[in-house]
C-alpha positions in Angstrom: 0.0 0.0 0.0 1.3 3.5 -0.8 0.6 4.6 2.8 3.7 2.9 4.2 6.2 4.5 1.8 4.5 7.9 2.4 4.9 7.4 6.2 8.6 6.6 5.7 9.0 9.6 3.4 7.3 12.0 5.9 9.5 10.7 8.8 12.7 11.2 6.8 11.6 14.7 6.0 10.8 15.6 9.6 13.9 13.9 11.0 16.2 15.2 8.2 18.1 12.0 8.7 17.7 8.4 7.3 19.2 6.6 10.3 17.0 8.5 12.8 13.9 7.9 10.7 14.8 4.2 10.5 15.1 4.0 14.3 11.8 5.7 14.8 10.1 3.3 12.4 11.8 0.2 13.6 13.2 -0.4 10.2 16.7 -0.9 8.8 18.3 2.1 7.1 18.7 0.1 3.8 14.9 -0.6 3.9 14.1 3.1 4.4 16.5 4.1 1.6 14.9 1.5 -0.7 11.4 2.9 -0.1 12.6 6.4 -0.9 14.3 5.3 -4.1 11.2 3.6 -5.2 9.2 6.7 -4.6 11.7 8.8 -6.5 11.6 6.3 -9.4 7.8 6.3 -9.4 7.6 10.1 -9.4 10.7 10.4 -11.7 12.2 13.1 -9.5 14.7 13.6 -6.7 13.2 14.0 -3.3 16.3 14.4 -1.2 19.8 15.8 -1.7 22.0 13.4 0.3 25.3 14.1 1.9 27.3 12.4 4.7 26.3 15.1 7.2 22.7 15.9 6.4 19.7 15.2 4.2 18.1 18.2 2.5 14.6 18.1 1.0 14.3 19.2 -2.6 11.5 21.5 -3.9 9.7 18.4 -5.3 10.2 16.8 -1.9 8.6 19.7 -0.1 5.6 19.5 -2.5 5.2 15.8 -1.8 5.6 16.3 1.9 2.6 18.7 2.1 0.4 16.4 0.2 1.6 13.3 1.9 0.7 14.8 5.3 -2.9 15.3 3.9 -3.1 11.8 2.5 -1.9 10.3 5.8 -4.4 12.4 7.7 -7.3 11.3 5.5 -6.2 7.7 5.8 -6.2 8.0 9.6 -9.6 9.7 9.4 -11.0 6.8 7.4 -9.5 4.3 9.9 -11.2 6.1 12.7 -14.6 6.3 11.0 -14.5 2.6 10.2 -13.4 1.8 13.8 -16.1 4.1 15.3 -18.7 2.0 13.5 -17.6 -0.9 15.7 -17.3 1.4 18.7 -13.5 0.9 18.8 -11.1 3.7 19.7 -7.7 3.2 18.1 -5.0 5.0 16.3 -1.9 7.0 17.2 -1.6 10.3 19.1 1.6 12.3 19.1 1.7 14.4 22.2 4.2 17.1 23.1 4.6 18.4 26.6 6.8 21.1 28.2 9.1 19.7 30.9 7.0 20.5 34.0 3.9 18.9 32.5 5.7 16.1 30.8 7.6 15.0 33.9 5.0 15.7 36.7 1.5 15.6 35.2 1.4 13.6 32.0 2.7 10.2 33.1 -0.1 9.6 35.6 -2.7 11.0 33.2 -1.5 8.8 30.4 -1.5 5.7 32.6 -5.2 6.2 33.2 -5.9 7.0 29.6 -4.0 4.0 28.3 -5.9 1.6 30.6 -9.2 3.0 29.2 -8.0 2.9 25.6 -5.7 -0.1 25.1 -5.7 0.1 21.3 -4.5 3.7 21.1 -0.7 4.1 20.6 0.7 7.2 22.3 4.1 8.8 21.4 5.3 11.5 23.8 7.9 14.3 23.1 9.1 16.4 26.0 10.8 19.7 25.3 10.6 23.3 26.3 7.5 25.4 25.6 8.9 27.0 22.4 9.8 23.6 21.0 6.4 22.1 21.7 4.6 25.1 20.0 6.9 24.8 16.9 6.3 21.1 16.5 2.6 21.5 17.0 2.5 24.2 14.3 4.5 22.0 11.9 2.1 19.0 12.5 4.8 16.9 14.0 2.6 16.8 17.1 -1.2 16.3 17.3 -1.5 17.8 20.7 0.8 20.1 22.7 0.7 20.8 26.5 2.5 24.0 27.4 3.1 26.3 30.3 2.7 30.1 30.4 1.3 32.6 27.9 0.7 31.8 24.2 0.7 34.6 21.7 0.8 32.5 18.5 -2.4 32.9 16.3 -1.6 29.7 14.3 -2.5 27.4 17.1 -5.6 27.0 19.3 -5.0 27.1 23.0 -7.3 26.1 26.0 -6.2 26.4 29.6 -6.7 23.2 31.6 -5.0 23.9 34.9 -3.5 26.6 37.1 0.1 26.2 38.3 1.6 27.9 41.3 5.1 29.3 40.9 7.3 29.8 43.9 10.7 31.1 44.8 13.0 28.5 46.4 16.3 28.8 48.2 18.8 26.6 50.0 17.7 25.6 53.5 20.5 27.7 55.1 19.9 30.8 52.9 19.3 34.0 54.9 16.1 34.7 53.1 14.8 31.1 53.8 15.0 31.9 57.6 12.4 34.7 57.3 8.7 34.2 57.5 7.9 36.9 54.9 10.3 38.5 52.4 9.8 41.9 50.9 10.4 42.2 47.1 13.3 44.6 47.5 15.1 41.9 49.6 15.5 39.9 46.4 18.1 42.4 45.0 21.7 41.3 44.5 21.0 37.5 44.7 22.4 34.7 42.6 19.6 33.3 40.4 19.3 29.9 38.8 17.2 30.0 35.6 15.9 27.6 32.9 17.0 28.1 29.3 15.5 30.6 26.9 12.4 29.1 25.3 11.2 27.6 28.6 7.9 28.7 30.0 9.5 28.7 33.5 12.2 31.0 32.2 9.7 33.3 30.6 7.8 33.6 33.9 11.1 34.2 35.8 12.1 37.0 33.4 8.7 38.6 33.9 9.2 38.6 37.6 12.6 40.1 37.5 11.4 42.8 35.1 8.2 43.6 37.0 9.9 43.9 40.3 13.0 45.6 38.8 15.2 43.2 40.6 19.0 43.7 40.4 20.6 40.3 39.7 24.1 39.6 41.1 24.8 36.5 39.1 22.9 33.9 37.1 23.2 30.2 36.2 21.3 28.4 33.5 20.1 24.8 33.6 18.0 23.0 30.9 15.8 21.0 33.4 13.8 21.5 36.6 15.9 18.7 38.1 19.1 20.6 37.5 17.6 23.7 39.1 16.5 21.8 42.2 19.9 20.2 42.6 21.7 23.6 42.1 19.5 25.3 44.7 20.0 22.4 47.1 23.8 22.7 46.6 23.6 26.4 47.6 24.3 27.9 44.1 21.4 30.5 44.4 17.7 31.0 44.4 15.2 30.2 41.7 11.6 30.5 40.6 10.0 27.1 39.7 6.6 25.3 39.7 5.6 24.1 43.1 4.7 20.8 41.5 8.3 20.0 40.8 9.6 20.5 44.4 7.0 19.1 46.7 9.2 16.3 48.0 12.2 18.6 48.5 10.0 21.0 50.5 8.7 18.3 52.7 12.1 17.1 53.6 13.5 20.6 54.0 16.1 20.0 51.4 15.1 23.4 50.1 12.8 26.0 51.4 10.2 28.4 49.9 10.7 32.1 50.1 7.3 33.7 50.8 6.9 37.2 49.2 4.7 39.6 51.1 1.3 40.1 49.5 2.3 38.2 46.4 1.3 34.9 44.9 2.5 33.7 41.4 0.4 31.6 39.1 0.3 30.7 35.4 -1.8 28.5 33.2 -1.1 25.2 31.7 -2.7 25.0 28.2 -3.5 22.4 25.6 -2.7 23.5 22.0 -3.5 22.1 18.6 -2.9 23.3 15.0 -6.0 25.0 13.7 -6.4 22.7 10.7 -5.3 19.4 12.4 -7.4 16.4 11.9 -9.1 15.4 15.1 -10.3 11.8 15.8 -12.0 10.0 18.7 -8.7 9.0 20.3 -7.7 12.7 20.3 -11.1 13.8 21.7 -11.0 11.4 24.6 -7.5 12.5 25.5 -8.5 16.1 25.5 -11.6 15.3 27.6 -9.3 13.5 30.1 -6.9 16.4 30.4 -9.6 19.1 30.6 -11.1 17.2 33.5 -8.0 17.6 35.7 
């Protein structure tokens, strides 16, 4: 069936690499290369410019990619409609989640969803908020789960949960010994931040700007776990989701700095491309996450 070569072609385009595509598809690289050559012979064109370091898509390849995505979407839609006649929920969902959601919320949610829908195959990508938005827009993901504000008109967003953000410090930090801290006492501290593109980093930047805090020194880590370990080691203070540090707070490994008359919250949102095909498996997952 033409569907299988198109799936292989689309995967190679999105991965920009034959070996990575083969690994994702559980195929050998020669098998992937053979399917691509057969497509090129059938269409009498070159779809990729190959080199030892990268695979570049030709203009013809870009044209085929756009249409192949539509064909695969229509095929998936037909499968879902046929299955729905037998009251069966099946198919594949590609979900992307920002680190906080992907590591602290999604696993338990997916365990419940998978038990209820055993024929649905779920693939999860965890990255920072900007990466999840970009992959959702490019149709590499069916559904994205992100933290913070979204200003992109090319995707639809619905908040599903409110997240509390807190400032944490080493247990022996002077500010951690105070019951309430005034905002101006945050001046000239060493801060530990997430990388640019992270929803947590965006929120931290907003805090620093809104309170006009003078930063003494900063360190950047690409994960919440790295931030927790750095704070615990005494490297500085940080703003982070309370979801990620519950255990550390309970054991007094780190402490929360309470700011006078201030609480900090942000939304977790579910996003989809505006023209994405939506099937029953997708709908049930969205219902599940909106019920949190």
